[in-house]
C-alpha atoms as an extended CHARMM CRD file, in Angstrom:
* protein
*
       234  EXT
         1         1  MET       CA             98.5490000000      108.5710000000       93.0180000000  PROA      1               0.0000000000
         2         2  SER       CA             99.6920000000      106.8680000000       89.7880000000  PROA      2               0.0000000000
         3         3  ASP       CA             97.2810000000      105.5200000000       87.1570000000  PROA      3               0.0000000000
         4         4  LYS       CA             98.1860000000      101.9590000000       88.1850000000  PROA      4               0.0000000000
         5         5  GLU       CA             97.4350000000      102.6460000000       91.8360000000  PROA      5               0.0000000000
         6         6  GLU       CA             94.0820000000      104.2390000000       90.9110000000  PROA      6               0.0000000000
         7         7  ILE       CA             93.1350000000      101.1310000000       88.9110000000  PROA      7               0.0000000000
         8         8  LEU       CA             94.0500000000       98.8670000000       91.8170000000  PROA      8               0.0000000000
         9         9  GLU       CA             92.0590000000      101.0500000000       94.2110000000  PROA      9               0.0000000000
        10        10  ASN       CA             88.9860000000      100.9190000000       91.9730000000  PROA      10              0.0000000000
        11        11  ASP       CA             89.2580000000       97.1290000000       91.6450000000  PROA      11              0.0000000000
        12        12  PHE       CA             89.2800000000       96.8130000000       95.4210000000  PROA      12              0.0000000000
        13        13  GLU       CA             86.2280000000       99.0330000000       95.8560000000  PROA      13              0.0000000000
        14        14  ASN       CA             84.2380000000       97.0650000000       93.2720000000  PROA      14              0.0000000000
        15        15  THR       CA             84.8430000000       93.7020000000       94.9700000000  PROA      15              0.0000000000
        16        16  ALA       CA             84.9240000000       94.6250000000       98.6690000000  PROA      16              0.0000000000
        17        17  GLU       CA             81.1710000000       94.1930000000       99.1220000000  PROA      17              0.0000000000
        18        18  VAL       CA             81.3350000000       90.4550000000       98.3980000000  PROA      18              0.0000000000
        19        19  LEU       CA             84.4230000000       89.7310000000      100.4550000000  PROA      19              0.0000000000
        20        20  THR       CA             84.7110000000       89.2180000000      104.1710000000  PROA      20              0.0000000000
        21        21  ASP       CA             86.3580000000       92.0800000000      106.0550000000  PROA      21              0.0000000000
        22        22  ALA       CA             89.4830000000       90.0130000000      106.5880000000  PROA      22              0.0000000000
        23        23  GLU       CA             89.7680000000       88.9920000000      102.9600000000  PROA      23              0.0000000000
        24        24  ALA       CA             89.0690000000       92.5260000000      101.7740000000  PROA      24              0.0000000000
        25        25  GLN       CA             91.8610000000       93.8620000000      103.9980000000  PROA      25              0.0000000000
        26        26  ARG       CA             94.2560000000       91.1490000000      102.7510000000  PROA      26              0.0000000000
        27        27  LYS       CA             93.4290000000       91.9630000000       99.1400000000  PROA      27              0.0000000000
        28        28  ARG       CA             93.9320000000       95.6850000000       99.6930000000  PROA      28              0.0000000000
        29        29  THR       CA             97.2710000000       95.1120000000      101.4060000000  PROA      29              0.0000000000
        30        30  MET       CA             98.5530000000       92.9310000000       98.5650000000  PROA      30              0.0000000000
        31        31  GLN       CA             97.3840000000       95.4290000000       95.9480000000  PROA      31              0.0000000000
        32        32  PHE       CA             99.0410000000       98.2730000000       97.8430000000  PROA      32              0.0000000000
        33        33  ALA       CA            102.2710000000       96.2710000000       97.9340000000  PROA      33              0.0000000000
        34        34  LEU       CA            102.2340000000       95.3120000000       94.2530000000  PROA      34              0.0000000000
        35        35  ALA       CA            101.4750000000       98.8710000000       93.1830000000  PROA      35              0.0000000000
        36        36  GLY       CA            104.5100000000      100.0460000000       95.1310000000  PROA      36              0.0000000000
        37        37  LEU       CA            106.7570000000       97.3990000000       93.5740000000  PROA      37              0.0000000000
        38        38  ALA       CA            105.6220000000       98.2250000000       90.0610000000  PROA      38              0.0000000000
        39        39  LEU       CA            106.1970000000      101.9350000000       90.6000000000  PROA      39              0.0000000000
        40        40  LEU       CA            109.6020000000      101.3090000000       92.1650000000  PROA      40              0.0000000000
        41        41  ALA       CA            110.7290000000       99.1820000000       89.2270000000  PROA      41              0.0000000000
        42        42  VAL       CA            109.8070000000      101.9540000000       86.7980000000  PROA      42              0.0000000000
        43        43  LEU       CA            111.5750000000      104.6130000000       88.8580000000  PROA      43              0.0000000000
        44        44  ILE       CA            114.7400000000      102.5470000000       89.1010000000  PROA      44              0.0000000000
        45        45  GLY       CA            115.0300000000      102.3640000000       85.3570000000  PROA      45              0.0000000000
        46        46  GLY       CA            114.9920000000      106.1290000000       85.1110000000  PROA      46              0.0000000000
        47        47  PHE       CA            118.1230000000      106.9000000000       87.0830000000  PROA      47              0.0000000000
        48        48  LEU       CA            120.0560000000      103.7020000000       87.8680000000  PROA      48              0.0000000000
        49        49  PHE       CA            119.9560000000      101.8660000000       84.5960000000  PROA      49              0.0000000000
        50        50  TYR       CA            123.4280000000      102.7340000000       83.2880000000  PROA      50              0.0000000000
        51        51  ARG       CA            125.1470000000      103.2540000000       86.6020000000  PROA      51              0.0000000000
        52        52  TYR       CA            126.9230000000       99.9130000000       86.6850000000  PROA      52              0.0000000000
        53        53  THR       CA            128.7150000000       99.6630000000       83.3350000000  PROA      53              0.0000000000
        54        54  LYS       CA            132.3950000000       99.6520000000       84.2590000000  PROA      54              0.0000000000
        55        55  GLN       CA            133.0080000000       95.9530000000       83.7580000000  PROA      55              0.0000000000
        56        56  ASN       CA            132.2140000000       93.9300000000       80.6490000000  PROA      56              0.0000000000
        57        57  THR       CA            129.6390000000       91.7650000000       82.3880000000  PROA      57              0.0000000000
        58        58  GLU       CA            127.8860000000       94.8450000000       83.6670000000  PROA      58              0.0000000000
        59        59  LYS       CA            127.8750000000       96.3690000000       80.1990000000  PROA      59              0.0000000000
        60        60  GLU       CA            126.4610000000       93.2020000000       78.6940000000  PROA      60              0.0000000000
        61        61  ALA       CA            123.7670000000       92.8660000000       81.3390000000  PROA      61              0.0000000000
        62        62  ALA       CA            122.7840000000       96.5320000000       81.0830000000  PROA      62              0.0000000000
        63        63  LEU       CA            122.5990000000       96.3410000000       77.2840000000  PROA      63              0.0000000000
        64        64  LYS       CA            120.4110000000       93.2340000000       77.3570000000  PROA      64              0.0000000000
        65        65  LEU       CA            118.2120000000       94.7920000000       79.9850000000  PROA      65              0.0000000000
        66        66  SER       CA            117.7940000000       97.9170000000       77.8370000000  PROA      66              0.0000000000
        67        67  ARG       CA            116.5120000000       95.7720000000       74.9720000000  PROA      67              0.0000000000
        68        68  ILE       CA            113.8610000000       93.9170000000       76.9520000000  PROA      68              0.0000000000
        69        69  ARG       CA            112.7300000000       96.7010000000       79.2470000000  PROA      69              0.0000000000
        70        70  PRO       CA            110.3420000000       98.3390000000       76.7060000000  PROA      70              0.0000000000
        71        71  PHE       CA            108.2440000000       95.1600000000       76.7970000000  PROA      71              0.0000000000
        72        72  TYR       CA            108.1230000000       95.3280000000       80.5960000000  PROA      72              0.0000000000
        73        73  ASP       CA            107.1580000000       98.9980000000       80.5110000000  PROA      73              0.0000000000
        74        74  ALA       CA            104.4080000000       98.1980000000       78.0090000000  PROA      74              0.0000000000
        75        75  GLY       CA            102.9280000000       95.6040000000       80.3760000000  PROA      75              0.0000000000
        76        76  GLN       CA            103.8880000000       92.6360000000       78.1840000000  PROA      76              0.0000000000
        77        77  LEU       CA            105.0850000000       90.7210000000       81.2190000000  PROA      77              0.0000000000
        78        78  GLU       CA            105.3210000000       87.2290000000       79.7490000000  PROA      78              0.0000000000
        79        79  VAL       CA            107.3820000000       88.5500000000       76.8280000000  PROA      79              0.0000000000
        80        80  ALA       CA            109.5370000000       90.5530000000       79.2310000000  PROA      80              0.0000000000
        81        81  LEU       CA            110.2120000000       87.4320000000       81.2600000000  PROA      81              0.0000000000
        82        82  GLY       CA            110.8240000000       85.0120000000       78.3980000000  PROA      82              0.0000000000
        83        83  GLY       CA            112.3000000000       87.2420000000       75.7220000000  PROA      83              0.0000000000
        84        84  VAL       CA            111.5310000000       87.5710000000       72.0230000000  PROA      84              0.0000000000
        85        85  SER       CA            111.9670000000       84.7340000000       69.5710000000  PROA      85              0.0000000000
        86        86  GLY       CA            114.0520000000       85.6330000000       66.5640000000  PROA      86              0.0000000000
        87        87  MET       CA            115.9860000000       88.8450000000       66.1210000000  PROA      87              0.0000000000
        88        88  ILE       CA            115.0270000000       92.5190000000       66.3590000000  PROA      88              0.0000000000
        89        89  ARG       CA            117.2110000000       94.8420000000       64.2720000000  PROA      89              0.0000000000
        90        90  GLY       CA            119.7440000000       92.0550000000       64.0770000000  PROA      90              0.0000000000
        91        91  GLU       CA            119.9410000000       91.6330000000       67.8590000000  PROA      91              0.0000000000
        92        92  GLN       CA            118.7060000000       88.8500000000       70.0950000000  PROA      92              0.0000000000
        93        93  VAL       CA            116.3190000000       90.0920000000       72.7910000000  PROA      93              0.0000000000
        94        94  VAL       CA            116.5870000000       87.8110000000       75.8060000000  PROA      94              0.0000000000
        95        95  GLY       CA            114.1720000000       87.9010000000       78.7320000000  PROA      95              0.0000000000
        96        96  LEU       CA            114.5340000000       89.1020000000       82.2900000000  PROA      96              0.0000000000
        97        97  THR       CA            114.7080000000       85.5330000000       83.5830000000  PROA      97              0.0000000000
        98        98  ALA       CA            117.7240000000       84.7260000000       81.4150000000  PROA      98              0.0000000000
        99        99  ILE       CA            119.4680000000       87.9890000000       82.2960000000  PROA      99              0.0000000000
       100       100  ALA       CA            118.9410000000       87.4270000000       86.0180000000  PROA      100             0.0000000000
       101       101  ASN       CA            120.2100000000       83.8540000000       85.7120000000  PROA      101             0.0000000000
       102       102  GLN       CA            123.2300000000       84.6530000000       83.5510000000  PROA      102             0.0000000000
       103       103  TYR       CA            124.3310000000       87.8100000000       85.3470000000  PROA      103             0.0000000000
       104       104  GLY       CA            123.1850000000       86.9940000000       88.8550000000  PROA      104             0.0000000000
       105       105  SER       CA            126.1170000000       88.5740000000       90.6780000000  PROA      105             0.0000000000
       106       106  ALA       CA            126.2050000000       91.7460000000       88.5720000000  PROA      106             0.0000000000
       107       107  GLU       CA            124.2680000000       94.7980000000       89.6740000000  PROA      107             0.0000000000
       108       108  SER       CA            122.3850000000       94.9660000000       86.3880000000  PROA      108             0.0000000000
       109       109  GLY       CA            121.5990000000       91.2780000000       86.7950000000  PROA      109             0.0000000000
       110       110  ARG       CA            120.1290000000       91.9550000000       90.2240000000  PROA      110             0.0000000000
       111       111  LEU       CA            118.1380000000       94.8260000000       88.7580000000  PROA      111             0.0000000000
       112       112  ALA       CA            116.8180000000       92.4380000000       86.1040000000  PROA      112             0.0000000000
       113       113  ALA       CA            115.8840000000       90.0870000000       88.9390000000  PROA      113             0.0000000000
       114       114  LEU       CA            113.8490000000       92.8650000000       90.5890000000  PROA      114             0.0000000000
       115       115  TYR       CA            111.9560000000       93.4490000000       87.3390000000  PROA      115             0.0000000000
       116       116  ALA       CA            111.4520000000       89.6920000000       86.9380000000  PROA      116             0.0000000000
       117       117  GLY       CA            110.2240000000       89.3340000000       90.5150000000  PROA      117             0.0000000000
       118       118  THR       CA            107.7830000000       92.2030000000       90.0950000000  PROA      118             0.0000000000
       119       119  ALA       CA            106.5000000000       90.7410000000       86.8190000000  PROA      119             0.0000000000
       120       120  THR       CA            105.9810000000       87.2250000000       88.1780000000  PROA      120             0.0000000000
       121       121  ALA       CA            104.3720000000       88.5300000000       91.3780000000  PROA      121             0.0000000000
       122       122  SER       CA            102.0240000000       90.6800000000       89.2940000000  PROA      122             0.0000000000
       123       123  LEU       CA            101.0790000000       87.4990000000       87.4330000000  PROA      123             0.0000000000
       124       124  GLY       CA            100.3290000000       85.8030000000       90.7530000000  PROA      124             0.0000000000
       125       125  ARG       CA            103.3610000000       83.4700000000       90.6350000000  PROA      125             0.0000000000
       126       126  TYR       CA            104.7550000000       84.2730000000       94.0620000000  PROA      126             0.0000000000
       127       127  ALA       CA            106.7630000000       81.0810000000       94.4990000000  PROA      127             0.0000000000
       128       128  GLU       CA            108.6390000000       81.8900000000       91.3090000000  PROA      128             0.0000000000
       129       129  ALA       CA            108.9830000000       85.5510000000       92.2370000000  PROA      129             0.0000000000
       130       130  GLU       CA            110.6050000000       84.7860000000       95.5820000000  PROA      130             0.0000000000
       131       131  ARG       CA            113.9450000000       83.6730000000       94.1660000000  PROA      131             0.0000000000
       132       132  PHE       CA            114.1680000000       86.7890000000       92.0060000000  PROA      132             0.0000000000
       133       133  PHE       CA            113.4330000000       89.0780000000       94.9320000000  PROA      133             0.0000000000
       134       134  ASP       CA            115.9790000000       87.2330000000       97.0540000000  PROA      134             0.0000000000
       135       135  GLN       CA            118.5650000000       87.8520000000       94.3490000000  PROA      135             0.0000000000
       136       136  ALA       CA            117.6610000000       91.5440000000       94.1480000000  PROA      136             0.0000000000
       137       137  SER       CA            117.8770000000       91.9350000000       97.9270000000  PROA      137             0.0000000000
       138       138  GLY       CA            121.6130000000       91.2360000000       97.7200000000  PROA      138             0.0000000000
       139       139  ALA       CA            122.2870000000       94.2660000000       95.5220000000  PROA      139             0.0000000000
       140       140  SER       CA            124.7240000000       97.0030000000       96.4500000000  PROA      140             0.0000000000
       141       141  SER       CA            122.2890000000       99.6610000000       95.2910000000  PROA      141             0.0000000000
       142       142  ASP       CA            119.9990000000      100.7190000000       98.1260000000  PROA      142             0.0000000000
       143       143  ILE       CA            116.9920000000      101.1410000000       95.8720000000  PROA      143             0.0000000000
       144       144  THR       CA            117.3470000000       97.7030000000       94.2430000000  PROA      144             0.0000000000
       145       145  LYS       CA            117.9280000000       96.0980000000       97.6340000000  PROA      145             0.0000000000
       146       146  MET       CA            114.8950000000       97.8960000000       99.0660000000  PROA      146             0.0000000000
       147       147  GLY       CA            112.7560000000       96.6040000000       96.2100000000  PROA      147             0.0000000000
       148       148  GLY       CA            114.0420000000       93.0680000000       96.7480000000  PROA      148             0.0000000000
       149       149  LEU       CA            113.1860000000       93.1470000000      100.4540000000  PROA      149             0.0000000000
       150       150  ALA       CA            109.7340000000       94.5590000000       99.7310000000  PROA      150             0.0000000000
       151       151  GLY       CA            109.1960000000       91.8650000000       97.1380000000  PROA      151             0.0000000000
       152       152  LEU       CA            110.1920000000       89.1350000000       99.5830000000  PROA      152             0.0000000000
       153       153  ALA       CA            107.7790000000       90.6560000000      102.0690000000  PROA      153             0.0000000000
       154       154  SER       CA            104.9430000000       90.4440000000       99.5230000000  PROA      154             0.0000000000
       155       155  CYS       CA            105.7550000000       86.7460000000       99.0090000000  PROA      155             0.0000000000
       156       156  ARG       CA            105.6400000000       86.0920000000      102.7590000000  PROA      156             0.0000000000
       157       157  ALA       CA            102.3570000000       87.9810000000      102.9490000000  PROA      157             0.0000000000
       158       158  ASN       CA            100.9150000000       85.8640000000      100.1670000000  PROA      158             0.0000000000
       159       159  SER       CA            101.7870000000       82.7870000000      102.2420000000  PROA      159             0.0000000000
       160       160  ASN       CA            100.0310000000       84.3280000000      105.2740000000  PROA      160             0.0000000000
       161       161  GLN       CA            103.3310000000       84.8050000000      107.1170000000  PROA      161             0.0000000000
       162       162  SER       CA            102.2600000000       88.1940000000      108.3720000000  PROA      162             0.0000000000
       163       163  GLU       CA            104.9180000000       88.7640000000      111.0280000000  PROA      163             0.0000000000
       164       164  ALA       CA            107.7280000000       87.7630000000      108.6570000000  PROA      164             0.0000000000
       165       165  ALA       CA            106.2990000000       90.0940000000      106.0150000000  PROA      165             0.0000000000
       166       166  ALA       CA            106.1090000000       92.9620000000      108.5170000000  PROA      166             0.0000000000
       167       167  LYS       CA            109.7610000000       92.5570000000      109.4980000000  PROA      167             0.0000000000
       168       168  LEU       CA            110.9030000000       92.5640000000      105.8830000000  PROA      168             0.0000000000
       169       169  TYR       CA            108.8580000000       95.6790000000      105.1780000000  PROA      169             0.0000000000
       170       170  GLU       CA            110.5150000000       97.3320000000      108.1770000000  PROA      170             0.0000000000
       171       171  GLU       CA            113.9180000000       96.4820000000      106.6930000000  PROA      171             0.0000000000
       172       172  ALA       CA            112.8280000000       98.0150000000      103.3990000000  PROA      172             0.0000000000
       173       173  ALA       CA            111.5790000000      101.1050000000      105.2680000000  PROA      173             0.0000000000
       174       174  ALA       CA            114.9500000000      101.5030000000      107.0070000000  PROA      174             0.0000000000
       175       175  ILE       CA            116.6400000000      101.6700000000      103.6140000000  PROA      175             0.0000000000
       176       176  GLY       CA            113.8840000000      103.9050000000      102.2870000000  PROA      176             0.0000000000
       177       177  ALA       CA            114.5610000000      106.3790000000      105.0920000000  PROA      177             0.0000000000
       178       178  LYS       CA            117.8950000000      107.1510000000      103.4310000000  PROA      178             0.0000000000
       179       179  ILE       CA            116.1740000000      108.2750000000      100.2450000000  PROA      179             0.0000000000
       180       180  GLY       CA            112.9200000000      109.6640000000      101.6520000000  PROA      180             0.0000000000
       181       181  ASP       CA            110.7050000000      106.7440000000      100.6650000000  PROA      181             0.0000000000
       182       182  GLU       CA            109.9830000000      104.9860000000      103.9280000000  PROA      182             0.0000000000
       183       183  ASP       CA            106.2730000000      105.6840000000      104.5690000000  PROA      183             0.0000000000
       184       184  HSD       CA            104.9860000000      103.2470000000      101.9500000000  PROA      184             0.0000000000
       185       185  TYR       CA            106.8760000000      100.3870000000      103.5690000000  PROA      185             0.0000000000
       186       186  ARG       CA            106.1550000000      101.4340000000      107.1360000000  PROA      186             0.0000000000
       187       187  ILE       CA            102.4270000000      101.3600000000      106.4020000000  PROA      187             0.0000000000
       188       188  LEU       CA            102.7220000000       97.8870000000      104.8980000000  PROA      188             0.0000000000
       189       189  ALA       CA            104.6980000000       96.7220000000      107.9270000000  PROA      189             0.0000000000
       190       190  ALA       CA            101.9870000000       98.1430000000      110.1880000000  PROA      190             0.0000000000
       191       191  MET       CA             99.2350000000       96.3960000000      108.2250000000  PROA      191             0.0000000000
       192       192  HSD       CA            100.9520000000       93.0510000000      108.6090000000  PROA      192             0.0000000000
       193       193  TYR       CA            101.7520000000       93.5360000000      112.2920000000  PROA      193             0.0000000000
       194       194  GLU       CA             98.0580000000       94.3230000000      112.7070000000  PROA      194             0.0000000000
       195       195  LYS       CA             97.1250000000       91.1360000000      110.8770000000  PROA      195             0.0000000000
       196       196  ALA       CA             99.5730000000       89.1740000000      113.0660000000  PROA      196             0.0000000000
       197       197  GLY       CA             97.8380000000       90.5080000000      116.1800000000  PROA      197             0.0000000000
       198       198  GLN       CA            100.7570000000       92.6810000000      117.2700000000  PROA      198             0.0000000000
       199       199  LYS       CA             98.7050000000       95.7620000000      118.0140000000  PROA      199             0.0000000000
       200       200  GLU       CA            101.3780000000       97.8580000000      119.7280000000  PROA      200             0.0000000000
       201       201  LYS       CA            103.9090000000       97.4410000000      116.9130000000  PROA      201             0.0000000000
       202       202  ALA       CA            101.2220000000       98.2510000000      114.3710000000  PROA      202             0.0000000000
       203       203  LEU       CA            100.0830000000      101.3400000000      116.2660000000  PROA      203             0.0000000000
       204       204  ALA       CA            103.6400000000      102.6300000000      116.6530000000  PROA      204             0.0000000000
       205       205  LEU       CA            104.1620000000      102.4560000000      112.9050000000  PROA      205             0.0000000000
       206       206  TYR       CA            100.7420000000      103.8830000000      112.0800000000  PROA      206             0.0000000000
       207       207  ARG       CA            101.3980000000      106.8340000000      114.4000000000  PROA      207             0.0000000000
       208       208  ALA       CA            104.8550000000      107.4160000000      112.9200000000  PROA      208             0.0000000000
       209       209  VAL       CA            103.4060000000      107.6050000000      109.4250000000  PROA      209             0.0000000000
       210       210  ALA       CA            100.4480000000      109.7470000000      110.5090000000  PROA      210             0.0000000000
       211       211  ALA       CA            102.8550000000      112.2460000000      112.0750000000  PROA      211             0.0000000000
       212       212  SER       CA            105.0350000000      112.4770000000      108.9680000000  PROA      212             0.0000000000
       213       213  PRO       CA            105.7650000000      116.1270000000      108.0840000000  PROA      213             0.0000000000
       214       214  GLU       CA            105.8680000000      115.2630000000      104.3940000000  PROA      214             0.0000000000
       215       215  PHE       CA            102.7340000000      114.7090000000      102.3350000000  PROA      215             0.0000000000
       216       216  SER       CA            102.2200000000      111.0040000000      101.8030000000  PROA      216             0.0000000000
       217       217  GLU       CA             99.3600000000      108.9460000000      100.4480000000  PROA      217             0.0000000000
       218       218  ALA       CA            100.0740000000      106.5410000000      103.3160000000  PROA      218             0.0000000000
       219       219  ILE       CA             98.9240000000      109.0860000000      105.9190000000  PROA      219             0.0000000000
       220       220  ASN       CA             95.2300000000      108.3710000000      105.3540000000  PROA      220             0.0000000000
       221       221  GLU       CA             95.9390000000      104.6360000000      105.5530000000  PROA      221             0.0000000000
       222       222  ALA       CA             97.7650000000      105.2160000000      108.8340000000  PROA      222             0.0000000000
       223       223  LYS       CA             94.8920000000      107.1970000000      110.3490000000  PROA      223             0.0000000000
       224       224  ALA       CA             92.4230000000      104.5190000000      109.2600000000  PROA      224             0.0000000000
       225       225  GLY       CA             94.6240000000      101.8840000000      110.9120000000  PROA      225             0.0000000000
       226       226  ILE       CA             94.7700000000      103.8130000000      114.1870000000  PROA      226             0.0000000000
       227       227  ILE       CA             90.9840000000      104.0940000000      114.2790000000  PROA      227             0.0000000000
       228       228  ARG       CA             90.5590000000      100.4650000000      113.2740000000  PROA      228             0.0000000000
       229       229  LEU       CA             92.6830000000       99.4060000000      116.2600000000  PROA      229             0.0000000000
       230       230  GLY       CA             90.5060000000      101.4170000000      118.6250000000  PROA      230             0.0000000000
       231       231  ALA       CA             93.0250000000      104.1400000000      119.3520000000  PROA      231             0.0000000000
       232       232  THR       CA             92.5650000000      107.8820000000      119.0390000000  PROA      232             0.0000000000
       233       233  LEU       CA             94.2180000000      110.2130000000      116.5990000000  PROA      233             0.0000000000
       234       234  GLU       CA             96.6870000000      112.5390000000      118.2790000000  PROA      234             0.0000000000
């Protein structure tokens, strides 16, 4: 578990006693989702960042993204979104919002949109985040597209559209299956099917995750979900 996920887990435990069961579960689900988005955005930067640099627009977008990303990584989300006033080492440092808007059809622009969506969602601005995630979901890169779909799902969840969120998380999981990262999204889909009252769909996903041959932090969540729904562990 990453440091960010441990912090989110501790925050949930400290507040659960004063929340209703339903609200506590909703809060945990949203935190689980945001932690996954934040981690995904960091991982993307590590191995996709300079992949799309063949065309001039791609080169420009990737270069601008490289200049602002350190602020995102440092948790300075408002600066990352809006950019830096003035010049740094003689270069203008524009924000993720401007990059996503200016280079919307470029792959690096869609990657910037994923970062922007994750930043605005982390700040609680889901309505603003939705358009960024929608942009990212149209990427050619599987991992950027997966992040966009997961982000859209978190926006639907925030609007209490549980079934819609579950379906989007299933789409993200289908892409994740190609790269061995499906359990996180399957568990989120199951949680939202459970919230929507679709017990059988939730159980099917919980059981699939619980039976995963690979170690996954989602396994314990899956087993808890199975028990919560009154079923037995197999």
